[in-house]
N, C-alpha and C positions, 0 to 999 in steps of 0.2 A: 346283412345290415342294409336298410333302405332309408332313404331321407327325401322329403319333398321340399322343394323351394319354391314358394309362390311369390313371384315378384309384383303380383296384384295389378294395379292399372298401368298400362302402357301409356306414358305421358306425351303431351304435345302430338296427338294425333287427332283425327276427326272421327269421334265417336268414343265408345267405351269398349275395352278389351282387357283381358287378363292375360298375364304370361305365367304359364305353369310348367315347372321344370322338375322331373323326378329322378333322383340319384340312386344308384344301387351298387354299392361296392366299387366306388370310383368311377363308374361308367353312368352316362346319361341313359336312362331307361326310356324316358319320353319327355319331349319338349314341345309344348303346344301353345299356339296363339289362339285363345279362347274368345270366341265371339258369340254373345248369347242374345243379342237383340233380336227381335223378330218383327218383319214389317208386313209380310202377306200380300204384297202387290200382285203377285202371279195369280192369286186366288180371287181376290176382290175386284180385279178388273174384268173378270169374266161376265159377260151379259151387259157390260156398260156400252153406251153409245160411242161410235168411234170419234165424233167431234169433241167430246169431252176428254177422251183418254190422254192426249198430250199433255193437257194442263194438269191432269191428276198425277201422272208419272213425274212431272217436274218436281213434285213434292217429295220424291224419294230423297233428293238431297239438295241443300241450299247452296253448295259449292258447284255442283254439276247440273244444276236444273236446266240450263240451256241445251246441254248435250243429251240429256235424257229426253227432252221434248223434241228436239230435231230428229233423233233417233225414232222416236215413236211416230212423229209425222211421216218420215219417209217409209217406215214399215207399213202404216195404214195406206199410204198413196201407192206403194207397189202392189199392195193386196187388192185395191179397187182399180187398178190400171190407170192411175191419175197421172197424166203428164204435167210437170211442174215448170213454170217459166224460168229461164235462166236467171233472170234478175232476182227472183225470189231465192233460188238456191245460194246465189252469191252472198246475199245479205245475211241468209241463215249461217253461212260458213264463217262470215265476218264476226257475228254474234258468237259463235262457238269459239273463235280465236280470242275474242275479247275476254271470255270466261277462262281461257287458257292463261292470259296475262294476269288476271286477278288471282286465280288459283295458285299459279306458280309463284307469284309474289308472296302470297301467304306461306306456301309450303317452304320456299327457299329461305326467305329472310326471318319469318316468325318462328317456324318449327325447326329448321335444320342448322342455319348458320349460327345460331347461338351456341350450338355444340363446338363450333370451330373458333370463332371470333368474339363471342359474347360470354364466355365463361360457363357455358352450358346450363345457364338457369333460365334462359328465355329472353323474350324481346326486350325487357327492362334492362337487362345487363347489356344488351347490344346497344341500346339507346345510350347507356353510360359510357360504353368503351368507344363506339363509333356512331356519335350522332348523325353525322352527315349520311352514312349509309342507311341508318334507320329512317331518316327523313325521306330519302329517296325511295325506301321500301314502302312506306305509307303512301306515298305518291303513286307508285305503280299499282298497288291494290286499288286505290280509288279510280285510277284510269281504266283499269279492267272492268270495274263494276259500271263506270259511266259509259262505256261503249256499249254494254248489254243493255242499259237503261235506255239509251238513245234508239236502239234498234228494236228492243223488245217492250219498251215503255215501263218496264220495271227492272231494277238491278238484279233482283232475285225472282225466280218464279215468273218469267215474262208473260205478258198477256197479249202481245201483238201478233203472234205467229198462229196461223190457222192451217188447215187442210187446203193445200193447193194455192195458197194465197197469204197476203197479210191482212189480218183483221184491222190493224191500224197501220198504214204505211209511213216510213219515215220520210220526213220532208227533206228537201235539198239542203236547208240550213242545217238540219240535224246530220246529214251525211257529211257536210262540210266540217262540222264539229268533230265527227268520227275521225275523219282524215287528219284533222289538227292534232287530236289525241294520240293517233297512231304514230305521227311524226315525232311528237314529243316522247313517247314511250320509247322509240327507236334510239333517240339521242340520249335520254336518261339511262336506259339499259346498257347502252354502248359505253357510257361513262363508267358505270358500275362494274362491267365486265374487265376494263382496263384497269379500275382501281383494285379490284379483288384478286387480279391474276397473281401478284406476287404474294399476297398475304393468305391466300386460300388456294392451296394445292393438295387436296385430300386424296388424290389417286392413289390407291394401293393399300389404304389402311385396313380396309375389308375386302380382301380378295374372294373371288368366286371359289367356293370348295372344289378341289380337283376331282373328287370322287362322287360329285353330283352332277348328272347332265342337266343342262338347262337349254330350253329352246326359246330364242327371242322371237316374239310374235308382234307383227305390226300390219296395219291396213294401209295399202298404197292406193289412196283415192286418185293419184295422178296418172296412173297407168291407163293405157287405152281402154283396157277392160280392168276396172278396179279389182283388187284381189287381196287376199290375206297371205302374207309372206312369212316363212318360218326360216330363221337364221341360226346357224351354230355359232360357237364361240369364235370360230375363224372368220365370221362375218359374211360367210357365203350363204346364198339361198339354198336351203336343204330341199325345200319344195314350197309349192303355193297352191291355193284353191280360191275358187270364187265364193262370193257370199252366198250364192244360191247352193253351194255344197258344204256350207258351214256345218250343218247338223249331221253330215256324213263324216266330218273330220274332227269334230269337237264332242267328246263324251264329258260325263260329270259323274261324280261319285259324292256321297254324303258320309258322315261319321256321327257317332252318338256324342261327341265332345265338343262340336261347334255346329252353329246353324248356317255357317258360310259354306256355299258349294265348293267343291274341289274339281275344276275341269282339267282335262288332260287331252293331249293329241291322241285320236282313236287309233291311228296308224301305228304309234310307238307303244301304246299302252301306258300303264302306270307302274312305277314311277318315271320310266324313260321319257314319258311325254308331257312332263310337268312344263309349265310355260311362265315366261317373264314378260309383261307388257309395260308400256309407259314410255317416258322420254329416252331411257336407255336403249330400248329396242327400236324406237323411232330413229335413233342415230344412224342405223343401218340402211335406212330407206333413201334411195337416190333423190327422191323429190321432197324430202323433208329438210330439217335445218342445216346438216352438215353437206347438203348439196348446194347450199347457197354460198357463193364465194365471198360475200360481204361477211358471213358468219366465220368462215375459215380463216379470215385474216387476223382474228382474235388469237391471242397467245394461249388463252384458255382452251380454245378449240383444238390446239395442237396436242393437248394432254390426252385427247380422245384418239389420237391417230395411231399411237402404238399399242397393238393388241396385247403386249407383255404387261403394260401398265393399266389395262381396262380392269376396273374393279367396281364393286357396288357403290363406292363413293363417287363414281362418275355420274350417278343420277343427278346430284346436285348441280354439276357443271351443265349437264343437258338442259335442266330447268331454266337456267339463267340465260343460256343461249337460245333457247325456244322462246323466251319472253321477247328478245331482239327479233328473232325471226317471224314471229306471230305478227308483230307490228307492221313488219314489211310486207308480209303476205296480205294483211288487211288492206293496205294501200294498193296493192296489186288488184285485189278483188273489186275495189271501188274506183279504179282508174277508168275514167271515161264513162262511168255508170251515171247516165242522166235520164235514161228512160224509165217511165213508171213501170211498176211490177204488173204484169197481167195475171189476174186470179182466174181461177177455175174451179168449179163446184165438183165434189165428189159424187159418184153414184151410190146412194145410200141402200139401194138394193143388191149391191155387188156381193159376190161370194169369192174368196180368194186368200192366199196366203202372202204374207210380205216380210221382208228382212230389212231392218234399219241398222246400218253398221256405219260407225265412224270413230275416229280417235277423240276421246275426251281427255281432259287434262291428264288423268292418271293412266290412260291407256285405252286399249279396245273395249268398245261398248256395243253390244248387241241387243236389239229388240226384235223379237220374232212373234208375229201374230197370225192367228187364223180369224179371218172376219166372215161373218154370215149375216147378210142383209143388214147391214149398218151397225152391227154389235160385234163385240170381241167374243169369240168362241174359246180361244185358247192364247196363252201368253207364255213366253220363254224369255227371261232376261238373264244375261251374264254381263257382269261389269268388271272393271279392271281389278278390283281388289280380290274378286273371286279367281279371276285367272292368276293372280300373283299368291293366292292363299297357300297352296302346297309349298312354294319356294320359300315363303316367310318361315313356315314351320321348319323346314330342313336347315335354313340358315340359322335359326335359333339354336337348334340341335348342334350343328357344327360349332358355333361360337361358344356354347356352353361347355362342350366337351374340352375345348382348347382352353378354357379359363377355369377349369375345375381344380381346386386345391383341397385335398383332404375332404372329399365329399361336400365341399362348400364352394359355391360360385364366387369368385374373386370380385372386388369392386370394379376392376377393369372389364370383367366379363359382363357385369350389369350394365356398365356404360355402353359397351359395343353392342349388346343387344338392343338397348333402347335406341341406339343411333341406327342400327340396322333396320329396325321397324319404322322409324321415321323416314330414312331414305326412300323406302318403297311407299311412303305416304298413303297408308291404307284409309279408305273412306268406309267406316262401318256402317253408316246410314244406308250406303248402296249395297252392302255385302250380303244382306240375308233377305230372302224372299220365299 
């Protein structure tokens, strides 16, 4: 006897996906997170002029448009050996962090927290139950968008960033407004962290399955030589490699039931090499938010300190703490920044290969290009949702098996599976190329 349970649309996520669970005699035969949107960016970018490509790839996603654009710029600049002024890089980093603030506010307060303090029905129940928290949430979302707008001249799909320079440079008054917003975000998010500490302690509700190996992967841009680090559950660095060695260390596979790639660590193979990226993995980096003494003073941060209590639910805590940290990091980047950004022109006849790597709100983002005389010859994109794809499917399988009663998924199982998907915050607009 076999039975198929189709949960249909996964709700409160970015994009469209179905959850399909197949049951056979009391056992889960298959549980799949189905992504069927197709974007095709890796194909139609071929042959495009390099000066247009960063603006095209920002259209991959409305939530991660700055991250995609900056990763693209850096990949092209490396390919054509273009040295970029430090002021330009700092302002780009500040814009990416502004996007972190807006994206995390959306994910945490609008998609995830309603599961915990809003009755599970969404932002409107949160508004009814905790109007002060909801008002602060809307404010944080606006603040993140405004930082991007000031630096990029649009809050979504910015138009101010160019190869080696700013096409429209922010004025000193605009930079002062960014500083003011960052200070306000720091204060506002700090209040929320203190307010939610007692009411919101979800750690342990969705533990990591003991029989599924997971590798936490994050990009350490603060190291003397920036590198990608792989951590075990014990939080120790298992190994690391440079961006130049990325393609030797990350492989990918495809299946006939989803259009999203399934990357894995080449050294470990599949499934031992499946990865988890994002705020949870960044918690292990010394130069990230838990390395900040101001973050560690929060009671909520202490919930991440005990490895025994470390669970998937910790994703939410990490996002809230990262909002606070990102605002402080923006202030550091702008501290003493008064010089104009020196622009430089790319060599449009250059031939080369470049890699743009950064941490987007949802985790590791990689743009890899081959450039031939000012045009894109080859593109490879791997985004956070793709890195997490295999683990999402394995978690769904584990939760479904634990909550199967007489060949039927229990209501609690349905709730936990929905919560699990939302905690990893997949962005399906980014996931298929």
